[in-house]
C-alpha positions as CSV (number, residue, x, y, z in Angstrom):
1,M,0.0,0.0,0.0
2,I,2.9,2.4,0.8
3,F,4.5,1.6,-2.6
4,T,1.3,2.3,-4.6
5,S,0.7,5.5,-2.6
6,V,4.2,6.9,-3.2
7,Y,5.9,5.4,-6.2
8,G,5.3,7.4,-9.4
9,F,6.7,6.1,-12.8
10,N,6.7,9.6,-14.3
11,N,9.3,10.8,-11.8
12,I,11.9,8.5,-13.4
13,P,12.1,9.9,-17.0
14,R,11.8,13.4,-15.7
15,S,14.7,12.9,-13.2
16,Y,16.8,11.3,-15.9
17,Y,16.1,14.3,-18.2
18,L,17.1,16.8,-15.5
19,M,20.2,15.1,-14.0
20,G,20.9,11.7,-15.7
21,Y,22.5,9.1,-13.5
22,A,23.4,12.0,-11.0
23,A,19.8,12.0,-9.9
24,I,20.3,8.7,-8.0
25,P,22.2,10.0,-5.0
26,W,19.6,12.7,-4.4
27,F,16.8,10.1,-4.2
28,V,18.9,8.3,-1.5
29,I,19.5,11.6,0.4
30,A,15.8,12.5,0.2
31,G,14.9,9.1,1.4
32,I,17.1,9.3,4.5
33,L,16.4,13.0,5.4
34,F,12.7,13.1,4.5
35,F,10.9,9.9,3.5
36,I,11.7,7.5,6.3
37,P,11.6,9.9,9.3
38,F,8.5,11.7,7.9
39,A,6.7,8.4,7.4
40,F,7.4,7.4,11.1
41,M,6.0,10.8,12.2
42,V,2.8,10.3,10.1
43,A,2.5,6.8,11.6
44,E,2.7,8.1,15.2
45,F,0.2,10.9,14.4
46,G,-2.2,8.4,12.8
47,S,-1.9,5.9,15.7
48,S,-2.6,8.5,18.4
49,F,-5.5,10.1,16.6
50,K,-6.9,7.0,14.9
51,N,-10.5,7.9,16.0
52,E,-10.4,11.4,14.6
53,T,-12.0,11.9,11.2
54,G,-10.2,15.1,10.2
55,G,-6.9,13.5,9.2
56,M,-3.9,15.9,9.1
57,Y,-6.2,18.8,10.3
58,S,-6.9,16.9,13.5
59,W,-3.3,16.1,14.0
60,M,-2.1,19.7,13.7
61,C,-5.2,21.2,15.5
62,K,-4.6,19.1,18.6
63,S,-0.8,19.5,18.5
64,V,-0.5,23.2,17.8
65,G,-3.9,24.9,17.3
66,P,-6.9,25.3,14.9
67,K,-5.5,28.3,13.0
68,Y,-2.1,26.6,12.3
69,A,-4.0,23.4,11.3
70,F,-6.3,25.2,9.0
71,I,-3.5,27.1,7.2
72,G,-1.4,23.9,6.8
73,T,-4.4,21.8,5.6
74,F,-5.6,24.6,3.3
75,M,-2.1,24.7,1.7
76,W,-2.2,20.9,1.4
77,Y,-5.5,21.3,-0.5
78,T,-4.2,24.1,-2.7
79,S,-1.3,21.9,-3.8
80,Y,-3.9,19.8,-5.6
81,V,-5.2,23.0,-7.2
82,L,-1.7,23.5,-8.6
83,W,-1.7,19.9,-9.7
84,M,-5.0,20.5,-11.6
85,V,-3.5,23.5,-13.3
86,N,-0.5,21.4,-14.4
87,V,-2.5,18.3,-15.5
88,S,-5.3,20.2,-17.3
89,S,-2.6,21.9,-19.4
90,G,-0.3,18.8,-19.8
91,I,-3.0,16.3,-20.6
92,W,-2.9,17.3,-24.3
93,V,0.6,15.8,-24.6
94,P,-0.7,12.2,-24.2
95,V,-3.6,13.2,-26.5
96,S,-1.1,14.2,-29.1
97,N,0.9,11.0,-28.7
98,L,-2.3,9.0,-28.9
99,L,-3.4,10.7,-32.2
100,F,0.0,11.1,-33.9
101,G,2.4,8.8,-32.1
102,E,4.5,11.8,-31.0
103,D,4.1,15.2,-29.1
104,N,3.5,18.0,-31.6
105,T,1.5,20.3,-29.3
106,S,4.0,23.0,-29.9
107,T,2.9,23.2,-33.5
108,W,-0.8,23.3,-32.8
109,S,-2.7,26.6,-33.6
110,L,-6.3,27.8,-34.0
111,F,-7.2,29.2,-37.4
112,G,-3.5,29.5,-38.2
113,S,-3.1,32.3,-35.7
114,S,0.2,32.7,-33.9
115,L,-1.6,34.4,-31.0
116,L,-3.6,31.2,-30.5
117,S,-0.8,28.6,-30.7
118,G,1.6,26.7,-28.5
119,S,1.1,27.2,-24.8
120,R,-1.7,29.8,-25.3
121,L,-3.8,27.3,-27.2
122,L,-3.1,24.6,-24.6
123,G,-4.2,27.1,-21.9
124,I,-7.6,27.7,-23.7
125,M,-8.1,23.9,-24.2
126,A,-7.2,23.3,-20.5
127,V,-9.9,25.8,-19.4
128,I,-12.5,24.1,-21.6
129,F,-11.4,20.6,-20.3
130,F,-11.5,21.7,-16.7
131,V,-14.9,23.2,-16.9
132,F,-16.1,20.0,-18.6
133,I,-14.7,17.9,-15.7
134,T,-16.2,20.2,-13.0
135,Y,-19.6,20.1,-14.7
136,F,-19.8,16.3,-14.8
137,D,-18.4,15.9,-11.3
138,S,-20.8,18.5,-9.9
139,K,-23.6,16.3,-11.3
140,G,-22.3,13.5,-9.2
141,I,-21.2,11.6,-12.3
142,D,-18.0,10.1,-10.9
143,K,-18.4,6.7,-12.4
144,I,-16.0,7.7,-15.2
145,S,-13.2,7.6,-12.7
146,K,-13.8,3.9,-12.0
147,V,-13.4,3.2,-15.7
148,T,-10.3,5.3,-16.1
149,S,-8.7,3.9,-12.9
150,V,-7.6,0.9,-15.1
151,G,-4.7,3.3,-16.0
152,G,-3.2,2.8,-12.6
153,S,-2.8,-1.0,-13.1
154,A,-1.5,-0.4,-16.7
155,V,1.2,2.0,-15.4
156,L,2.5,-0.9,-13.2
157,T,2.6,-3.1,-16.3
158,I,4.7,-0.4,-18.1
159,N,7.2,-0.5,-15.2
160,I,7.6,-4.3,-15.5
161,L,7.9,-4.0,-19.3
162,V,10.7,-1.4,-19.0
163,V,12.6,-3.5,-16.5
164,I,12.4,-6.7,-18.4
165,G,12.8,-5.0,-21.8
166,S,15.9,-3.1,-20.7
167,I,17.6,-6.2,-19.2
168,V,16.9,-8.1,-22.4
169,M,18.4,-5.2,-24.5
170,I,21.5,-5.1,-22.2
171,I,22.0,-8.8,-22.7
172,A,21.5,-8.5,-26.5
173,R,24.1,-5.7,-26.6
174,H,26.5,-7.8,-24.4
175,G,26.3,-5.4,-21.5
176,Q,26.8,-2.2,-23.3
177,L,24.7,0.8,-22.2
178,E,23.5,3.5,-24.6
179,Q,24.6,6.1,-22.0
180,P,28.0,5.0,-20.7
181,F,28.2,4.7,-16.9
182,A,31.5,5.9,-15.4
183,G,31.0,5.0,-11.7
184,M,31.2,7.8,-9.2
185,E,31.8,10.4,-11.9
186,S,28.4,9.7,-13.5
187,L,26.7,9.9,-10.1
188,K,28.4,13.3,-9.4
189,V,28.2,15.1,-12.7
190,P,24.7,15.7,-14.2
191,L,24.3,14.9,-17.9
192,N,22.1,18.0,-18.3
193,A,24.5,20.9,-19.3
194,A,22.3,23.4,-17.4
195,Y,23.0,21.6,-14.1
196,Q,26.8,21.3,-14.6
197,G,28.9,23.6,-12.5
198,S,25.8,25.0,-10.7
199,P,25.7,23.8,-7.1
200,I,22.4,25.7,-6.3
201,M,20.8,24.2,-9.4
202,I,21.9,20.7,-8.3
203,L,20.6,21.3,-4.8
204,S,17.3,22.6,-6.2
205,F,16.8,19.1,-7.7
206,I,16.2,17.7,-4.3
207,V,12.6,19.1,-4.5
208,Y,12.0,16.7,-7.4
209,A,13.2,13.8,-5.2
210,L,11.1,15.0,-2.3
211,F,8.1,15.3,-4.6
212,A,8.7,11.7,-5.8
213,Y,8.1,10.6,-2.2
214,G,4.9,12.5,-1.8
215,G,1.8,10.6,-0.7
216,I,3.3,9.0,2.4
217,E,0.8,11.0,4.6
218,A,-1.9,8.6,3.4
219,V,-0.4,5.7,5.4
220,G,-1.1,7.4,8.8
221,G,-4.3,5.6,9.3
222,L,-2.9,2.1,8.6
223,V,-1.0,1.6,12.0
224,D,-4.0,0.2,13.9
225,K,-4.8,-2.1,11.0
226,T,-1.3,-3.7,11.1
227,E,-0.6,-6.9,13.1
228,N,1.9,-6.3,15.9
229,P,2.4,-2.6,14.7
230,E,5.3,-1.8,17.1
231,K,7.4,-4.3,15.3
232,N,5.9,-4.6,11.8
233,F,5.0,-1.0,10.9
234,P,8.6,0.4,11.2
235,K,9.8,-2.7,9.3
236,G,7.1,-2.1,6.6
237,I,8.1,1.6,6.3
238,V,11.9,0.8,6.1
239,T,11.3,-2.0,3.6
240,A,8.9,0.1,1.4
241,A,11.4,3.0,1.5
242,M,14.3,0.7,0.4
243,V,12.2,-0.8,-2.4
244,I,11.1,2.6,-3.6
245,V,14.6,4.1,-3.4
246,V,16.1,1.1,-5.1
247,G,13.2,1.1,-7.6
248,Y,13.8,4.7,-8.6
249,A,17.6,4.2,-8.8
250,L,17.3,1.0,-10.8
251,L,14.8,2.5,-13.3
252,I,16.9,5.6,-13.8
253,M,19.9,3.3,-14.5
254,L,17.8,1.3,-17.0
255,V,16.6,4.4,-18.8
256,G,20.3,5.2,-19.4
257,S,20.8,1.7,-20.7
258,F,18.6,2.5,-23.8
259,T,18.7,6.3,-23.9
260,N,21.8,8.2,-25.0
261,Y,21.3,11.6,-23.4
262,N,22.6,13.9,-26.1
263,E,21.2,12.0,-29.0
264,I,17.6,11.6,-27.6
265,L,17.2,14.4,-25.1
266,G,19.4,17.1,-26.5
267,S,16.7,18.7,-28.6
268,D,15.0,22.0,-27.7
269,N,11.5,20.5,-28.3
270,I,11.9,18.2,-25.3
271,T,10.0,19.5,-22.2
272,L,9.1,18.2,-18.8
273,G,5.6,17.7,-20.2
274,N,6.6,15.3,-23.0
275,V,10.0,13.8,-21.9
276,S,8.2,10.6,-20.6
277,Y,6.7,9.9,-24.0
278,V,10.0,10.6,-25.8
279,I,11.8,8.2,-23.6
280,M,9.1,5.5,-23.9
281,S,9.1,5.9,-27.7
282,N,12.9,5.5,-27.6
283,F,12.5,2.4,-25.5
284,A,10.4,0.7,-28.2
285,A,12.8,1.9,-31.0
286,S,15.9,0.7,-29.1
287,F,14.3,-2.7,-28.5
288,G,13.7,-3.0,-32.2
289,K,17.3,-1.9,-32.9
290,A,18.8,-4.4,-30.5
291,F,17.2,-7.2,-32.4
292,G,18.1,-5.9,-35.9
293,L,14.8,-4.4,-37.1
294,S,14.9,-2.0,-40.0
295,E,14.8,1.8,-39.3
296,A,11.3,2.0,-40.6
297,A,10.2,-0.9,-38.3
298,Q,11.9,0.9,-35.3
299,V,9.9,4.1,-36.1
300,A,6.7,2.2,-36.4
301,L,7.4,0.4,-33.1
302,A,8.2,3.8,-31.4
303,H,5.0,5.4,-32.6
304,G,2.9,2.4,-31.7
305,F,4.3,2.2,-28.2
306,A,4.0,6.0,-27.7
307,R,0.3,5.6,-28.5
308,V,-0.2,2.7,-26.0
309,Y,1.7,4.6,-23.3
310,A,-0.2,7.8,-24.0
311,L,-3.6,5.9,-23.7
312,I,-2.5,4.4,-20.4
313,M,-1.3,7.8,-19.0
314,L,-4.5,9.5,-20.4
315,L,-6.7,7.0,-18.5
316,A,-4.7,7.4,-15.3
317,L,-4.7,11.2,-15.4
318,M,-8.4,11.3,-16.3
319,G,-9.3,9.0,-13.4
320,A,-7.2,11.0,-11.0
321,M,-8.7,14.3,-12.2
322,F,-12.3,13.1,-11.9
323,T,-11.6,12.1,-8.3
324,L,-9.3,15.0,-7.2
325,V,-11.6,17.7,-8.5
326,Y,-13.9,17.0,-5.5
327,S,-12.1,14.7,-3.1
328,P,-9.5,17.0,-1.4
329,L,-12.0,19.9,-1.4
330,K,-14.7,17.7,0.3
331,Q,-12.1,16.5,2.9
332,L,-11.1,20.1,3.7
333,I,-14.7,21.3,4.1
334,D,-15.8,18.2,6.0
335,G,-13.0,18.6,8.5
336,T,-13.6,22.3,9.3
337,P,-16.6,24.2,10.8
338,K,-19.2,25.0,8.2
339,N,-19.4,28.7,9.1
340,L,-15.7,29.2,8.6
341,W,-16.3,29.3,4.8
342,P,-17.7,32.5,3.2
343,G,-21.2,32.4,1.7
344,K,-22.4,29.0,0.6
345,M,-18.9,27.7,-0.1
346,G,-19.1,25.3,2.9
347,E,-22.3,23.6,1.8
348,I,-22.1,19.9,0.9
349,A,-24.9,18.5,-1.2
350,E,-26.8,15.3,-0.3
351,D,-24.8,13.3,-2.7
352,G,-21.6,14.4,-1.0
353,M,-20.5,17.0,-3.7
354,P,-19.3,20.4,-2.5
355,R,-20.8,22.0,-5.7
356,N,-20.4,25.7,-4.8
357,A,-16.8,25.3,-3.7
358,M,-16.1,23.2,-6.9
359,W,-17.2,26.0,-9.2
360,I,-15.1,28.5,-7.2
361,Q,-12.2,26.1,-7.5
362,C,-12.9,25.8,-11.2
363,A,-12.7,29.6,-11.6
364,I,-9.3,29.8,-9.7
365,V,-7.8,27.0,-11.8
366,C,-8.9,28.5,-15.1
367,V,-7.5,32.0,-14.2
368,M,-4.2,30.4,-13.2
369,V,-4.0,28.3,-16.3
370,L,-4.6,31.4,-18.5
371,L,-2.1,33.6,-16.6
372,V,0.7,31.0,-16.9
373,S,-0.1,30.0,-20.6
374,F,-0.4,33.6,-21.8
375,G,2.8,34.6,-20.0
376,G,4.7,34.6,-23.4
377,D,7.1,31.7,-22.8
378,T,8.2,28.8,-25.0
379,M,6.6,25.4,-24.5
380,Q,9.7,24.2,-22.6
381,Q,9.5,27.1,-20.2
382,F,5.7,26.7,-19.8
383,F,6.1,23.1,-18.5
384,V,9.1,24.1,-16.3
385,I,6.9,26.7,-14.6
386,L,4.0,24.3,-14.2
387,T,6.2,21.6,-12.8
388,A,8.0,23.9,-10.4
389,M,4.7,25.3,-9.1
390,V,3.4,21.7,-8.3
391,N,6.7,20.5,-6.8
392,V,6.9,23.5,-4.4
393,G,3.2,23.6,-3.7
394,M,3.0,19.9,-2.8
395,T,6.1,19.7,-0.6
396,V,5.6,23.0,1.5
397,P,2.5,21.6,3.4
398,Y,4.7,18.7,4.7
399,M,6.7,21.3,6.7
400,F,3.5,22.1,8.8
401,I,3.2,18.4,9.8
402,S,6.9,17.9,10.6
403,F,7.1,21.2,12.5
404,A,4.1,20.2,14.6
405,F,5.6,16.8,15.5
406,P,7.8,17.9,18.4
407,K,4.8,19.7,20.0
408,F,2.7,16.6,19.5
409,K,5.4,14.6,21.3
410,K,5.0,16.9,24.4
411,M,1.2,16.2,24.6
412,K,0.0,14.4,27.7
413,G,-2.9,11.9,27.9
414,V,-2.4,10.8,24.2
415,D,-2.6,7.2,23.0
416,R,1.1,6.1,22.7
417,S,0.5,2.5,21.8
418,F,2.7,3.0,18.7
419,V,6.0,4.8,19.2
420,V,9.1,5.1,17.0
421,Y,10.7,8.2,18.5
422,K,11.4,7.1,22.0
423,S,12.5,10.4,23.4
424,Q,11.5,14.1,23.1
425,K,15.1,14.8,22.0
426,S,14.9,12.4,19.0
427,A,11.4,13.8,18.1
428,N,12.8,17.4,18.1
429,F,15.9,16.4,16.1
430,W,14.1,14.6,13.3
431,G,11.1,17.0,13.3
432,Y,13.5,19.9,12.6
433,V,15.7,17.9,10.2
434,V,12.7,17.1,8.0
435,T,11.4,20.7,8.3
436,L,14.8,22.2,7.4
437,T,15.3,19.7,4.5
438,L,12.0,20.7,3.1
439,F,12.6,24.4,3.7
440,F,16.1,24.6,2.1
441,A,15.1,22.3,-0.8
442,N,12.2,24.6,-1.6
443,A,14.3,27.7,-1.1
444,F,16.9,26.5,-3.5
445,A,14.2,25.5,-6.0
446,I,12.6,28.9,-5.8
447,I,15.7,31.0,-5.9
448,Q,17.7,29.1,-8.5
449,P,15.7,30.2,-11.6
450,A,16.0,33.8,-10.6
451,L,19.8,33.5,-10.3
452,D,19.8,32.2,-13.9
453,G,17.8,35.2,-15.0
454,D,14.4,33.3,-15.0
455,L,12.5,35.5,-12.6
456,K,9.1,34.4,-13.9
457,T,9.6,30.7,-12.7
458,T,10.8,32.0,-9.3
459,L,7.7,34.2,-8.9
460,W,5.3,31.5,-10.0
461,S,6.9,28.9,-7.7
462,L,6.6,31.3,-4.8
463,S,3.1,32.6,-5.7
464,G,1.2,29.3,-4.8
465,P,2.3,28.9,-1.2
466,V,2.3,32.7,-0.5
467,I,-1.0,33.6,-2.1
468,F,-2.8,30.5,-0.7
469,G,-1.2,30.9,2.7
470,L,-2.5,34.5,2.9
471,V,-6.0,33.5,1.7
472,A,-6.1,30.8,4.4
473,M,-5.1,33.4,7.1
474,A,-7.7,35.8,5.8
475,I,-10.5,33.1,5.9
476,Y,-9.6,32.1,9.4
477,T,-9.2,35.6,10.7
478,R,-12.6,36.5,9.4
479,Y,-14.0,33.4,11.1
480,E,-12.4,34.4,14.5
481,K,-13.9,38.0,14.1
482,R,-17.4,36.5,13.5
483,I,-17.2,34.4,16.6
484,A,-16.0,37.4,18.7
485,S,-18.8,39.6,17.4
486,G,-21.5,37.0,18.0
487,V,-22.5,36.7,14.3
488,I,-22.1,32.9,14.5
489,E,-24.7,31.1,16.6
490,K,-23.9,29.7,20.0
491,D,-23.8,26.0,19.0
492,E,-21.3,26.9,16.3
493,K,-19.3,28.8,18.9
494,A,-19.4,25.6,21.1
495,D,-18.2,23.5,18.1
496,A,-15.3,26.0,17.6
497,A,-14.4,26.0,21.3
498,A,-14.5,22.2,21.3
499,A,-12.1,22.1,18.3
500,E,-9.8,24.5,20.1
C-alpha cells in the first residue's frame, strides 16, 4: 500500500532528463532525510488520533492549534489546485501522442493564428477541459473515474515492461549501455548541461526527489490495522522505503541503458511535459534496434508504443482528475466548521458533492492556467513553470506536519501505543531535520531560476504557497472575528471551542 501511494513512474524519465545518473544519490539523500523519518511521524500521528475523522487537520489542530492546522491543511489542499493547473494543461501531450504517435502540441494553432498557438492554445483547451470535468463531477457523475482507474494497473505493467525489456536489451548488446556509466563520476556530474557547474541548481533538484516521495501521509491511518504494529510497521516503512529508493535508482539506470542523453534528449523541443513519452518511444525503438529491425520498423514500433503509453497515461490522469476535483475539497470542508467558509462555499450536497466550492475552485484553476499560458514563454518554459509550481506547492505543506511533530510529542494523555521516536530529543531532532530539509530544498528550487535570469519561474513557484497561505489566514481571521462579534450562533461557537 505504501509503494502504490508513493511510487510514481513519471518521476523516473523526468529525473533522468534533468540530471541523468546523477539523480540517483539525491533520491537516496531525500529518502534518508525526509521519506523514512516523515513516514514514522505520520505513523505516530495516525496511531494516536486513529479515532479522529479530520486526518492531518486533527493532528495539527490538537498539537498546535486550529489556525495553524487550517493554514497547513488549506495549503495541502491548494497543492492539488496547482496539480490541476498542471494536468489540465499537460493532458494534451498524451492526447497528441495517442493521435499522432508523438508530441507535436508546440505546432498546434487555432485558425493558423500565432496568437492562439503553443502554450496559449493549450491554456484555452485546458480551461474548456477543466470546466467539462467540473460540470460532470458536480452532477455526481464520478463513475467515469472507476473506468479510467484501469490506467493505474496499466502503469504498473509499463514498469515491468521497461525493467524486463531493458535487461533483455543489455544482454542482447553484451552489457553495453547507450549512455555509458562511469561509476562515481556519473553519479556526481549531471548529464544536463544546465546543471553542470551550478551547485544551487543541483541542490534545487532535491525538490523533485522529495516530490517523488509524496503521498506518504496517506499511510497514517494504517497503523491500527497492522498486526503487531510496534514491530511490523517500522519494518514495513523501512522495507517500502528501500524498495522505492532502489526502484527509482534501478529504473533511472535502466533508462540510461537504452537512452543516449545527447542523441535523444538534446533537442529544444523536449519538455518536462513530453519527456516521458519521448523516452518511452525511444524504449520501443531501441528494443527493435537491439534485435536488428529496420529503421522503418523501429519508427513504427516507437509510434505504436507511444500511443499505447499515451492511452495508459491519459486514462490514469483522467481517473485522478475526476476524483481529485472534488475529493481534497470535500475533505477540507468536512474537517472544518461550516461557518468558517464565506457564503455558501461550505455547503455539501446530499450526494456528497461540494458544488459551490467546486465552481469557485474551477474559476481559480482557469484563471491560473490562462495567466501562466499567456505569459509569453516557450513550451519548454511553460512546463518548467507548471512543474516547479506543483513540486513546491506539494512539498511545502509537509513542513507544517513535521514542524508540529515535536509539539505533538510533548502532549499528555495521548494514546502512545505505537512509538518510533522514544524520546523528546529524537522527536525534536528529526522533526526539525525534516522541516529544514523541506525548507532549504524549496528555497533552492525557488531562488535558482532567478539566479539564472528566469525571474518568472521563481515568482510563479513562490506565488502558490504565498497567495494561498495569505488566503487561508484571511479566511480564518474572518471566522475568528465573526465568533468574537457574535455573528455565529452559540452552537457553532461551542463547536469551535471544542475544536480548540
